[in-house]
C-alpha positions, 0 to 999 in steps of 0.5 A: 354588279348591280342592275344599274351596271347592266342597264348602263351597258344593255337595253332590254326590249320588252316587245321582242325579249332581246338585249341590245347594246346601248352604245350601238343599238345592236343585238347583244345576245348570241346563241348558246345551244337552245338559249341566248347568252350575253357577254359582260366583263369577259363572262358569259351569262344566260340572257334570261337570267340577266333579264330577270336580274335587270327587271327584278333587281336580284339573281333568281335563286331557282331556275328560270323556266320558259313557259312556252318551252322556247328557250329563246323567247325571253319576253318577261311574260314568258319567264318564271322562277321554277324548281328543277322539277317544275322546269323539267315538267314544262319541257319537251324531254321525250327525245332525251329519253329515246322517244320520238314524237309522232303525229298528234303530239304522241310519242313512240 
C-alpha cells in the first residue's frame, strides 16, 4: 500500500492527532492497550506508525516513541523514530519492575 491509499481512506487531523474516515468523518481508531489502532483491509495497524507513513511516505525502520510518554497522543510533534532502548528509556517502566510510584515522582 502507498501513502495515497491511506490518504484516500483516512484523514489525519494534525491538531488532535487522530485519524478519521474520509467517507464518514468519524474517528477511525480504536484502543489497543495503551495505543490506538486502526483497521485497513482487514488488518490492524498501530495508528502512530500509520501517521508516520502517511506523513513521511515510508514505514519507520525503528520503533516510534511518544515523546511525552502518552501512547495515545499521536500528534506529529510527539512522535519520533527511536531504537528499542531509546524508547524504553523514555517510558515509565517502574510498575513492570515491581516498583510503585510514590509522591514527588519517586519509586518504592
